[in-house]
Residue, then its C-alpha position, 0 to 999 in steps of 0.5 A: m500499499l505504501i508503494y502504491n501511494l508513493y507511486v501515485f504521489f510522484k506520478w501526480k506531482k509530475i503531471k502538468m496537463k490541464n486537459n480534462f479528458i486526460l486527467r479523468s483517464f488517469i484518475a480512473s486507471d489509478i482507481i482500477l489499479f487500486c481495486f486490483f491491488i486490493l483484490i490481489f491482497r485479499m486473495i493472498q490473505i485467503q490463500l496463505f493466511d486464512s486457508n485452514n479456517y476456510k478448509e475447516a468451514i468447507n468440511k463442516q458443510i459437505n462432510v457427513e459422518r456416517r456410523e456403519g455396522g455389520e449385521r449380527g451373526n445367525i445361530y444355526d442347529s447342527k443341520g443348518k436350521g436357523l434358530a436365531y437370525s436377523i431380518n429386515m423390517y420395513e414401515l408401510s405408509v401413505d401420503p394422503k395429499r397425493f393419495i386422494k388425487s389418485l384413482e387407482a390407490p383406493e383399489a390398491l389399498k383395498e387389496l392390501v387390506n383384503k390380503k391382511y397386509i394392513r390390519d384395518n377395516y377398509r372403509p374407516l381407513l379410507n375415510t381417515i386417509n381422505k380427511l388427512g388428504k384434504e387437510e394436506r397431510v403427507y404421512k400416515r403410517l399403515n404397518r410398521n412390521i413388514d418383512d422382506v417377503e411381505k415387502k416384495e409381495i406388496e410392491e408387486i400389488l402397487e406395481k399392478y396399479n402403477i402406484k409404486g413409490k407414489n402414494i403408498i410407499f416404504l420407509s427405510g427398514r430396521k433390523e429385528r432378531r427372530y427366533y425359531k420356536p422360542d417355546q423350545y429353544f428360548f432357555l438354550v439360545g437365549n435372546i438379546g436386549f439393552k444392557k448398556g447404551t443404545e445397542k442390543e446385545g446378548i443378555f441370556g444363553i448362547e447369545l450372551f456366551y458368544e456375544n463377541y463373535l455374534k455382534g457385528d463390527k462398527i466403524s465411523r466414516i467421513i464422507p463428502s456428501i450433499r447434506s440435504l440428500g445424503i448423496g456422496l459427492p462423485t469426487s469423494s475418494a474410493r473406499t475399500k468395502v469391509n465386511l462388518d457382519g458378525m460370525n454364525i454360530h453352529l450348535t451341536v443341537d439336532n433340531d429333530l432330536q430337540y423336537i422329540l425331547n421337547d414333545e415327550m418332556e411336555k406330555q409327561f410334565k402335564k401328565t404329572n403336573s410337576e412344578e418343573a421338568y428338564a432334560v438333556l440329551m447327550d453324546p456320551n462319546n464326546g460331550k456334544i449336547l444334542a437336545t435340551s428341554f425345560f418347562r416350569k410353572n413359574k414363568k418369572n424365573v429365566a435361569n436354566p436349571i440344566f446349568q444353573s441349578q443344584v439338586e440332589p440327584g438321588s438314586i441316578f448317583k448310585p452307578l457312580v459309587i458302584a463304578a468306583a467301588l468296581q474300579e478299586k476292586k473293593i467289590r465284584r459284580n456278584t459280591n453279596f450284601d446282607i441288608g437284613n429287613g431293609t434298614i440300617t442305623k448309622y450314628k443313630h439315624t435309620i436309613r430305610e429302603s424305599s420298597r419293603s420287598v427289598k431285603g435279605i442278601l443282594t448281590t451288587e447287580e441286585i443292589l443296582k437293579k432294585s435301587s437299594n439304599v441300605g446296600m449302597v450304604l454297605i458299599g460306601d462303607k468300603f471307602t474311607n472318606e478321603e477315598f470317597d471324596s477323591y472319586l467325587e472330585r475325579f467325576g468332576l462334581y466339585d467344579k464347573t464342567g466348562v460347558d459353553y453356557p453363561y453363568e454355570k453354577k460352581p458347586r460348593r465343596e465341603s472339606v472331608k474334615r467337616w463331614n459328619g458320620l452320615k455324610k458318606s452314607t447318604m452321598s452313596f444313594g445320592q442324598g446330601i450332595a448337590v450337583t447340576p444336571i449338566q454335571m450329573i450327565t457328564a459324570f454318568s457318560a464316563v461310567i458308560n463310555g468306557g471310562v473317559m469323561y468329556q467336557p460338555y459343549i453346545v457349539d460345534k463351530i463358528t463360521d464367517r459369512d463366507g462359510l470359512v470356519v474361524r473356530r471349531n470346538l472339539p471333544i476335550p477329554k478331562g480324564k480316565i476314570i474307570t476302565e473299559a471292563v468296569s464300564k462294560e459291567m456297568r452297562a450290563m447291570m443297568e440294562l438289567a435294571v431296565l429289563e427287571g428292575t426299577v426302569k421297567k417302564a423305559h423298556v422298548d421291545d427289541y432294543r437294548i437300553g440301560g438306565k437308572t431311576g432316581t427319587a430324591q426327597y425334596s428339601e426346603h430350608g434345610r428340611y425334607v418335605k414329606h412326599e415331595y420328590l425330584s423324580s429322574v431317569m438317566g438312561f442310555f442306548p444302544v447298551e453295547k455301544p451307547q450313542y445317546i445318553l438322556l437325563a430327565m428330571f421332574f420337580k415335585p410331580q403329583g399323583d393319585v398314589l405315592y408310587d406315581k411320584y417316583g422316578g420309575t413312573a414319573a420319569a422312566p416313560v420318557l426314556g422309552e418314548v424317546v428311544k422309540r422315536v429316535t431309533k426311527i429317525k436315525n435308523i437305529y435297527s433293533q438288536k433282535i430283528e429276528n423276533i419281528r415275524v410276519q404271522g409266524k410265516r417268514s422273517l422280515r429279513s428272509i430275503e437277506n437269508n436268501e429265502e423267498l418273501v412270499i407273504m406281504p409284511d406289516l411295514k407300519g411304523l418302519s422307516a424308509r431304510e428298513v423298507i428298502e432293506i426288506f425288499k432288497g434283492s427281490d424283483i418287487e419295485v417299491e415306490l416311496t413317497g413322503t418322509g418319516v415312517v410308514q403310514s400306508q402300503s398298497v398291498e395289505p399285510q398277509k397278502e400273497l406276493v405272487d405276481i406283485k410287481k410294484i408296492k406303493i408306500k406312503l411315509n408320514 
């Protein structure tokens, strides 16, 4: 500015002209030059000195922060059946101002109401929309819970009337968590909810335990955009797309087995009028949990007792003590015990048999078969307190199993030094010790599977959205407790308990099942309540190589007579019914197939014996695989329709098969 002023001063000092035109020209040029000088100065100020301030102002105007998050992972059963998944939900709305100007819109609205996409009466709704339209309103909600399938169907209707996106429109969607058959899976799969903040997260069950895998990642991005439209500018730099979705959880649970177990438990729960009923089906050879079931009258309590409640197991505990005694060679299968008249006094306390018929001389096998309490006390006496306590620890009854389920309850261990005189005696028949059902079935599995105890688990693997396995849970052996020989003896003794003992109501013709029932007295505030029990059954099949082990418990079952409350009546039938149905769907053949006859004519397997099948057998109740095996090698064509077991057959039973070329079989 100083240089310019000096320039003007000296310039005008030299000018001597008096011509007005030339003077005015000089003045104008100086003024223009001054303006240019100011403009250049301002540009330098903006570009060099104030550039950061202007850049910040520009960024505030065009940059939009967008928070992006992935979808929550899904939970599947062992066969890929979706048990928990997220779906898109949309809001269907109408613009009344535009609606009243359309001739087709009322017809489209009527069709949507008739097909139940809108749960309102058509005429009152139409009157309301017309009224809002005259008031120039532009929004009226019709339905806020439209899923992807319904959205597609509604769009087809709107396209038919050529009004899609004009007056009846969809607003942006939201994610909702859906659960398959929550009555069956709620206490296992769990659910999500608000714990802290504004994002839903797992609060119960598998949803909680595997929260870190299931939840999607979240990131924040700054994107140059047109703020009013929310559209990214074409000049914005390209960004790498990141997969933010959560992982998928694949359970060990089999939906077919879950349905069977749940169905049979519900029937018996209602029949016995119990306070609670719960069950777990497991593979004893690896610790996989295949199915769980839980019913209770008090709906307010959401704890899962299979993992989170401790109970006195009762007589289902006896096989553990007998297995330990056999392992230590303190007894043999045929060792005799004199239980006298069925009572024994220990430290001024009398222990009695639950049945008056149990008395006299009993072998170890008979003690288990008849569930003798006195006999178990005598077996328990062969252990020192320290030895007995050592086996309780080896069977995992003093610690959590490590199952992948939240809040598993840890047992309380009482030092051997604090045991009173009765402690070991009552624990010998399952009273005076508290365990969780998952602990009990885990320990029992070691008795029948050859002696190895496995850590139970519910989740088989975790995959990303491309199906890549990122984690796999494998069987974890926790220790060898008994030998294969002892385990084999225990299976044989428990098979007798089903054939001749307290587990008779679980017997299924032609299938080898082993098991043990339990009837533990119910205690409240440290005192046993008269005639109230926790009735249970522990069973496994097939005996020669167990594939399934089942624990079913009924809390405070009711009955017309006392016997109806015992494990042999209240719980054992569930085992039998589950075996019948599981063997059908899993094609586990009868171990005594030669006993299945066709009215004394020929065995169903006569073709396999190179004999001619001349009489049509009754196929009802058999599986498709069994039917195929029967007619394998014959000239008869078998046409199977449907799934399940045989419901009907085109050739009646007992009819001669001469000249029969084709048989139609319907499965259901």
